[in-house]
C-alpha positions as CSV (number, residue, x, y, z in Angstrom):
1,M,123.7,73.3,72.7
2,S,126.6,70.8,74.2
3,P,126.1,67.2,73.7
4,L,124.5,64.9,76.3
5,D,127.3,62.9,78.1
6,L,127.1,59.1,77.9
7,E,126.0,58.5,81.2
8,A,123.0,60.9,80.8
9,K,122.3,59.4,77.2
10,K,122.0,55.8,78.8
11,A,119.8,57.2,81.5
12,L,117.3,58.8,79.3
13,G,116.8,56.0,76.9
14,T,114.5,57.2,74.4
15,A,112.9,59.9,76.5
16,P,113.2,63.6,75.2
17,P,115.8,65.6,76.9
18,W,113.8,68.6,77.0
19,L,110.8,66.8,78.4
20,V,112.8,65.1,81.1
21,W,114.5,68.4,82.2
22,Q,111.2,70.0,82.4
23,N,109.9,67.1,84.7
24,I,112.8,67.5,87.1
25,Q,112.1,71.1,87.5
26,T,108.3,70.3,87.9
27,Q,108.9,67.7,90.5
28,T,111.5,70.0,92.3
29,W,108.7,72.8,92.5
30,R,106.2,70.0,93.8
31,A,108.4,68.8,96.6
32,F,108.2,72.6,98.1
33,E,104.3,73.0,97.5
34,E,103.4,69.4,98.7
35,N,106.0,68.5,101.4
36,P,107.3,72.1,102.5
37,E,108.6,70.6,105.9
38,E,110.5,67.6,104.4
39,A,111.7,70.2,101.5
40,Q,113.1,72.5,104.3
41,K,114.7,69.6,105.9
42,L,116.4,68.8,102.8
43,W,117.4,72.5,102.2
44,D,118.9,72.7,105.7
45,K,120.7,69.6,105.0
46,Y,122.4,70.5,102.0
47,Q,122.7,74.3,102.7
48,P,122.8,75.9,99.3
49,D,124.7,78.9,98.8
50,E,122.7,81.8,100.1
51,D,124.2,84.3,97.9
52,L,123.6,82.3,94.7
53,I,120.4,80.4,95.9
54,P,118.7,82.0,98.8
55,D,115.2,80.1,98.4
56,S,113.2,77.8,96.3
57,T,112.1,80.3,93.9
58,E,115.7,81.2,92.8
59,L,116.5,77.4,92.6
60,D,113.4,77.2,90.2
61,L,114.8,80.1,88.3
62,L,118.3,78.6,88.1
63,L,117.0,75.4,86.8
64,Q,114.9,76.9,84.2
65,S,117.9,79.0,83.0
66,F,120.0,75.8,81.8
67,P,119.5,74.2,78.4
68,P,118.3,70.3,79.0
69,D,121.6,68.9,77.9
70,V,123.5,71.0,80.8
71,G,120.9,70.4,83.3
72,L,120.5,66.5,82.6
73,N,124.4,66.2,82.4
74,N,124.9,67.6,85.7
75,F,121.9,66.1,87.3
76,Q,122.9,62.3,86.3
77,Y,126.5,62.9,87.3
78,L,125.5,62.2,91.0
79,N,121.9,60.9,90.5
80,K,121.5,57.8,92.7
81,T,117.7,57.4,93.0
82,V,115.9,59.0,90.0
83,D,114.9,57.1,86.8
84,L,115.3,59.7,84.1
85,K,113.3,57.4,81.9
86,D,110.2,58.2,84.0
87,V,111.1,61.2,86.4
88,L,107.4,61.7,87.4
89,K,107.1,58.4,88.9
90,A,109.9,59.4,91.3
91,T,108.7,61.2,94.6
92,P,109.3,65.0,94.4
93,I,111.4,64.7,97.6
94,D,113.9,62.3,95.9
95,V,114.3,64.7,92.9
96,L,114.8,67.7,95.2
97,E,117.3,65.8,96.9
98,E,119.3,65.0,93.9
99,V,118.9,68.5,92.6
100,L,120.2,69.9,95.9
101,R,123.1,67.4,95.9
102,M,123.7,68.6,92.4
103,V,124.1,72.2,93.4
104,T,126.1,71.7,96.5
105,Q,128.1,68.7,96.3
106,S,128.9,68.0,92.6
107,D,132.8,68.9,91.4
108,K,131.2,68.8,87.7
109,W,128.6,71.3,88.8
110,Q,131.2,73.7,90.5
111,T,133.5,73.5,87.5
112,E,131.0,73.7,84.7
113,V,128.1,75.7,85.9
114,A,128.5,77.6,89.1
115,P,129.7,81.2,88.8
């Protein structure tokens, strides 16, 4: 397990990293379930690499494959809207947008995580 970056630690406060990462995954999935049209608009806007992430199921599996510290370090790197201390108060669409920004726009993600 790698350590949490300082930015991620600050953003988490006392929230357990494993729970926060699980909540990010839950909110991401909820976005597709509860707001499929909005979720699709975000998907089209960010256009994840079809070879790596062809659909929402593969995105879900990808997020599940990372340890919480790796996921949170990368999520927080570009995060503008989601309070990590209480991810479940964020709208699922906001969480999805941050996840999509992470996997498509983050230079940190591209150098540390993407194949």
